[in-house]
C-alpha positions as a Markdown table, in Angstrom:
| # | Residue | x | y | z |
|---|---|---|---|---|
| 1 | Met | 8.4 | -117.7 | 5.7 |
| 2 | Ile | 7.7 | -116.2 | 9.2 |
| 3 | Glu | 7.4 | -119.7 | 10.6 |
| 4 | Ile | 10.8 | -120.7 | 9.0 |
| 5 | Phe | 12.4 | -117.6 | 10.4 |
| 6 | Gln | 11.1 | -118.1 | 13.9 |
| 7 | Ser | 12.2 | -121.8 | 13.9 |
| 8 | Asn | 15.7 | -121.1 | 12.6 |
| 9 | Tyr | 16.6 | -117.5 | 13.4 |
| 10 | Lys | 19.4 | -118.4 | 15.8 |
| 11 | Met | 21.1 | -120.6 | 13.2 |
| 12 | Leu | 20.6 | -118.0 | 10.5 |
| 13 | Phe | 22.0 | -115.2 | 12.6 |
| 14 | Asp | 25.0 | -117.3 | 13.6 |
| 15 | Ala | 25.6 | -118.0 | 9.9 |
| 16 | Leu | 25.1 | -114.4 | 9.1 |
| 17 | Trp | 28.0 | -113.5 | 11.4 |
| 18 | Val | 30.2 | -116.0 | 9.5 |
| 19 | Thr | 29.2 | -114.4 | 6.2 |
| 20 | Leu | 30.0 | -110.9 | 7.4 |
| 21 | Ser | 33.3 | -112.1 | 8.9 |
| 22 | Val | 34.3 | -113.8 | 5.7 |
| 23 | Thr | 33.4 | -110.7 | 3.7 |
| 24 | Val | 35.3 | -108.2 | 5.8 |
| 25 | Cys | 38.4 | -110.4 | 6.1 |
| 26 | Ser | 38.3 | -111.0 | 2.3 |
| 27 | Leu | 38.0 | -107.3 | 1.6 |
| 28 | Val | 40.9 | -106.4 | 3.8 |
| 29 | Leu | 43.2 | -109.1 | 2.4 |
| 30 | Gly | 41.9 | -108.5 | -1.1 |
| 31 | Ser | 42.7 | -104.8 | -0.8 |
| 32 | Ile | 46.3 | -105.6 | 0.2 |
| 33 | Val | 46.5 | -108.0 | -2.8 |
| 34 | Gly | 44.9 | -105.4 | -5.1 |
| 35 | Leu | 47.2 | -102.6 | -4.0 |
| 36 | Val | 50.3 | -104.8 | -4.7 |
| 37 | Ile | 49.0 | -105.9 | -8.1 |
| 38 | Ala | 48.2 | -102.3 | -8.9 |
| 39 | Phe | 51.8 | -101.2 | -8.3 |
| 40 | Phe | 53.0 | -104.3 | -10.3 |
| 41 | Asn | 50.7 | -103.3 | -13.1 |
| 42 | Met | 52.1 | -99.7 | -13.2 |
| 43 | Ser | 55.7 | -100.9 | -12.6 |
| 44 | Lys | 58.4 | -100.4 | -15.3 |
| 45 | Ile | 60.0 | -103.7 | -14.2 |
| 46 | Lys | 58.9 | -106.1 | -16.9 |
| 47 | Val | 58.7 | -109.2 | -14.6 |
| 48 | Leu | 56.4 | -107.5 | -12.1 |
| 49 | Asn | 54.3 | -106.0 | -14.9 |
| 50 | Ala | 54.0 | -109.4 | -16.7 |
| 51 | Phe | 53.0 | -111.1 | -13.4 |
| 52 | Ala | 50.2 | -108.5 | -12.9 |
| 53 | Val | 49.0 | -109.0 | -16.5 |
| 54 | Val | 48.9 | -112.8 | -16.2 |
| 55 | Tyr | 47.2 | -112.7 | -12.8 |
| 56 | Leu | 44.5 | -110.4 | -14.0 |
| 57 | Ala | 43.9 | -112.4 | -17.2 |
| 58 | Ile | 43.6 | -115.7 | -15.2 |
| 59 | Ile | 41.3 | -114.3 | -12.5 |
| 60 | Arg | 39.0 | -112.5 | -15.0 |
| 61 | Gly | 39.0 | -115.4 | -17.4 |
| 62 | Thr | 37.9 | -118.1 | -15.1 |
| 63 | Pro | 34.7 | -118.6 | -12.9 |
| 64 | Met | 35.1 | -117.8 | -9.3 |
| 65 | Ile | 33.8 | -121.2 | -8.1 |
| 66 | Val | 36.6 | -122.9 | -10.1 |
| 67 | Gln | 39.1 | -120.6 | -8.5 |
| 68 | Ile | 37.7 | -121.4 | -5.0 |
| 69 | Phe | 38.0 | -125.2 | -5.6 |
| 70 | Ile | 41.5 | -125.0 | -7.2 |
| 71 | Leu | 42.8 | -122.8 | -4.3 |
| 72 | Tyr | 41.1 | -124.9 | -1.6 |
| 73 | Phe | 42.1 | -128.3 | -2.8 |
| 74 | Gly | 45.5 | -127.0 | -4.1 |
| 75 | Ile | 46.4 | -125.6 | -0.7 |
| 76 | Ser | 45.0 | -128.5 | 1.2 |
| 77 | Ser | 47.4 | -130.9 | -0.7 |
| 78 | Phe | 50.4 | -129.4 | 1.2 |
| 79 | Leu | 48.9 | -127.2 | 3.9 |
| 80 | Thr | 45.9 | -127.8 | 6.2 |
| 81 | Leu | 43.8 | -124.6 | 6.3 |
| 82 | Pro | 40.4 | -124.2 | 8.1 |
| 83 | Ser | 37.6 | -123.8 | 5.6 |
| 84 | Phe | 37.1 | -120.2 | 6.9 |
| 85 | Trp | 40.6 | -119.0 | 5.9 |
| 86 | Ala | 40.6 | -121.1 | 2.7 |
| 87 | Gly | 37.4 | -119.3 | 1.7 |
| 88 | Val | 38.8 | -115.9 | 2.7 |
| 89 | Leu | 42.0 | -116.5 | 0.7 |
| 90 | Ala | 40.0 | -117.6 | -2.4 |
| 91 | Leu | 37.7 | -114.6 | -2.2 |
| 92 | Ala | 40.6 | -112.2 | -1.6 |
| 93 | Val | 42.6 | -113.6 | -4.6 |
| 94 | His | 39.5 | -113.2 | -6.8 |
| 95 | Asn | 38.5 | -109.8 | -5.7 |
| 96 | Gly | 42.1 | -108.6 | -5.5 |
| 97 | Ala | 42.1 | -108.5 | -9.3 |
| 98 | Tyr | 39.1 | -106.1 | -9.4 |
| 99 | Ile | 40.3 | -104.1 | -6.5 |
| 100 | Ser | 43.7 | -103.6 | -8.2 |
| 101 | Glu | 42.0 | -101.9 | -11.1 |
| 102 | Ile | 40.1 | -99.6 | -8.6 |
| 103 | Phe | 43.4 | -98.6 | -7.0 |
| 104 | Arg | 45.2 | -98.2 | -10.3 |
| 105 | Gly | 42.5 | -95.9 | -11.6 |
| 106 | Ala | 42.5 | -93.9 | -8.4 |
| 107 | Ile | 46.3 | -93.5 | -8.4 |
| 108 | Gln | 46.4 | -92.5 | -12.1 |
| 109 | Ser | 43.6 | -90.0 | -11.5 |
| 110 | Ile | 45.9 | -87.9 | -9.2 |
| 111 | Asp | 47.5 | -85.0 | -11.1 |
| 112 | Arg | 51.1 | -85.6 | -11.9 |
| 113 | Gly | 51.9 | -82.2 | -10.5 |
| 114 | Gln | 51.4 | -83.7 | -7.0 |
| 115 | Met | 54.3 | -86.1 | -7.4 |
| 116 | Glu | 56.4 | -83.3 | -9.1 |
| 117 | Ala | 55.7 | -81.1 | -6.1 |
| 118 | Ala | 56.7 | -83.9 | -3.7 |
| 119 | Arg | 60.0 | -84.5 | -5.6 |
| 120 | Ser | 60.7 | -80.7 | -5.6 |
| 121 | Leu | 60.5 | -80.9 | -1.8 |
| 122 | Gly | 63.2 | -83.5 | -1.7 |
| 123 | Met | 61.0 | -86.6 | -1.4 |
| 124 | Ser | 62.0 | -89.8 | -3.2 |
| 125 | Gln | 59.6 | -91.4 | -5.7 |
| 126 | Ser | 58.4 | -94.0 | -3.1 |
| 127 | Leu | 58.1 | -91.5 | -0.3 |
| 128 | Gly | 56.1 | -89.1 | -2.5 |
| 129 | Met | 53.8 | -92.0 | -3.4 |
| 130 | Arg | 53.3 | -92.9 | 0.2 |
| 131 | Arg | 52.8 | -89.5 | 1.7 |
| 132 | Val | 51.3 | -87.5 | -1.2 |
| 133 | Val | 49.7 | -89.5 | -3.9 |
| 134 | Leu | 48.5 | -92.7 | -2.1 |
| 135 | Pro | 46.5 | -90.9 | 0.6 |
| 136 | Gln | 44.6 | -88.9 | -2.1 |
| 137 | Ala | 44.1 | -92.0 | -4.2 |
| 138 | Leu | 42.8 | -94.1 | -1.3 |
| 139 | Arg | 40.2 | -91.4 | -0.6 |
| 140 | Arg | 39.0 | -91.5 | -4.2 |
| 141 | Ala | 38.9 | -95.3 | -4.1 |
| 142 | Ile | 36.5 | -95.6 | -1.2 |
| 143 | Pro | 33.2 | -95.3 | -3.2 |
| 144 | Pro | 34.1 | -98.0 | -5.7 |
| 145 | Leu | 35.5 | -100.1 | -2.9 |
| 146 | Gly | 32.1 | -99.9 | -1.3 |
| 147 | Asn | 30.5 | -101.3 | -4.5 |
| 148 | Gln | 33.1 | -104.1 | -4.5 |
| 149 | Phe | 32.3 | -104.9 | -0.8 |
| 150 | Ile | 28.7 | -105.4 | -1.8 |
| 151 | Ile | 29.6 | -107.6 | -4.7 |
| 152 | Leu | 31.9 | -109.6 | -2.4 |
| 153 | Leu | 29.1 | -110.0 | 0.2 |
| 154 | Lys | 26.9 | -111.7 | -2.4 |
| 155 | Glu | 29.8 | -113.8 | -3.8 |
| 156 | Ser | 30.7 | -115.1 | -0.4 |
| 157 | Ala | 27.8 | -117.6 | -0.7 |
| 158 | Leu | 30.1 | -119.7 | -2.9 |
| 159 | Val | 32.2 | -120.7 | 0.1 |
| 160 | Ala | 29.4 | -122.9 | 1.2 |
| 161 | Tyr | 30.7 | -125.4 | -1.3 |
| 162 | Ile | 34.0 | -125.9 | 0.6 |
| 163 | Gly | 32.2 | -126.8 | 3.8 |
| 164 | Met | 31.9 | -123.4 | 5.5 |
| 165 | Ser | 28.8 | -122.8 | 7.7 |
| 166 | Asp | 27.9 | -119.5 | 6.2 |
| 167 | Leu | 24.4 | -118.1 | 5.5 |
| 168 | Trp | 23.9 | -120.0 | 2.2 |
| 169 | Ser | 25.3 | -123.3 | 3.6 |
| 170 | Thr | 22.9 | -123.0 | 6.6 |
| 171 | Thr | 20.1 | -122.3 | 4.3 |
| 172 | Leu | 20.7 | -125.4 | 2.3 |
| 173 | Ala | 20.7 | -127.5 | 5.5 |
| 174 | Ile | 17.5 | -125.9 | 6.7 |
| 175 | Ala | 15.8 | -126.4 | 3.3 |
| 176 | Gly | 16.9 | -130.1 | 3.3 |
| 177 | Ala | 15.4 | -130.6 | 6.8 |
| 178 | Asn | 12.0 | -128.9 | 6.3 |
| 179 | Tyr | 11.3 | -129.8 | 2.7 |
| 180 | Arg | 10.3 | -126.2 | 2.0 |
| 181 | Pro | 13.1 | -124.9 | -0.1 |
| 182 | Leu | 11.4 | -122.0 | -1.8 |
| 183 | Glu | 10.3 | -120.4 | 1.4 |
| 184 | Thr | 13.7 | -121.0 | 3.0 |
| 185 | Tyr | 15.5 | -119.5 | 0.1 |
| 186 | Met | 13.2 | -116.5 | 0.3 |
| 187 | Val | 14.0 | -115.9 | 3.9 |
| 188 | Thr | 17.7 | -116.0 | 3.1 |
| 189 | Gly | 17.2 | -113.7 | 0.1 |
| 190 | Ala | 15.6 | -111.3 | 2.6 |
| 191 | Phe | 18.7 | -111.4 | 4.8 |
| 192 | Tyr | 21.0 | -110.6 | 1.8 |
| 193 | Leu | 18.7 | -107.9 | 0.6 |
| 194 | Val | 18.6 | -106.1 | 4.0 |
| 195 | Leu | 22.4 | -106.4 | 4.2 |
| 196 | Val | 22.9 | -105.0 | 0.7 |
| 197 | Leu | 20.5 | -102.1 | 1.3 |
| 198 | Ala | 22.1 | -101.3 | 4.6 |
| 199 | Phe | 25.6 | -101.2 | 3.3 |
| 200 | Thr | 24.5 | -99.3 | 0.2 |
| 201 | Phe | 23.1 | -96.6 | 2.4 |
| 202 | Ile | 26.2 | -96.5 | 4.5 |
| 203 | Phe | 28.6 | -96.2 | 1.5 |
| 204 | Asn | 26.3 | -93.6 | -0.2 |
| 205 | Arg | 26.5 | -91.5 | 3.0 |
| 206 | Met | 30.3 | -91.9 | 3.1 |
| 207 | Glu | 30.6 | -90.9 | -0.6 |
| 208 | Lys | 28.5 | -87.8 | 0.0 |
| 209 | Arg | 30.6 | -86.8 | 3.0 |
| 210 | Leu | 33.8 | -87.3 | 1.0 |
| 211 | Asn | 32.4 | -85.1 | -1.8 |
| 212 | Leu | 31.5 | -82.4 | 0.7 |
| 213 | Gln | 35.0 | -82.5 | 2.3 |
| 214 | Thr | 36.6 | -82.3 | -1.2 |
| 215 | Arg | 34.6 | -79.2 | -2.1 |
| 216 | His | 35.6 | -77.5 | 1.1 |
């Protein structure tokens, strides 16, 4: 394992940067998608509510790899996208479904009295949501969003199958060249493990800090 790492560390670290870039961009875009779908899901407008229900059913009911291929080849039939952005879009659409439930739960956890207080001050429904309810909900959503980020980090390996040079794609290339797949996979597994442990530690610290601030 050490020999494989020493021989390929530059390629692996370059690929690691691609994996992190895909993960962060997907989380940002997926959070936007998730917030929109959460509002659609809570909307009293039947068309928007139905769209959210169908979207969630399709995303939850089909494998992610199938969604990646459908989105990638579907988009490429009328629009040429780099594999990076195609992968980001596919991951964002998939994770947006789960992030929407995080946001919906966080928004619904805010006491209704908050909105009533905002309305009593002369705010409209939308303004009260933006200035009073949503900031509190986003704060409560940070811990589960951290968990979703870690899930997304591991799921990002699937973009290797649409031609992206991420950590897993680079691993497959190295294993094919050195004929030592098990050891190569173990090196990559160590990369993912270190990343997951590091981000778990960061998000746990963030959660503890948020809990302390809430108590005070």
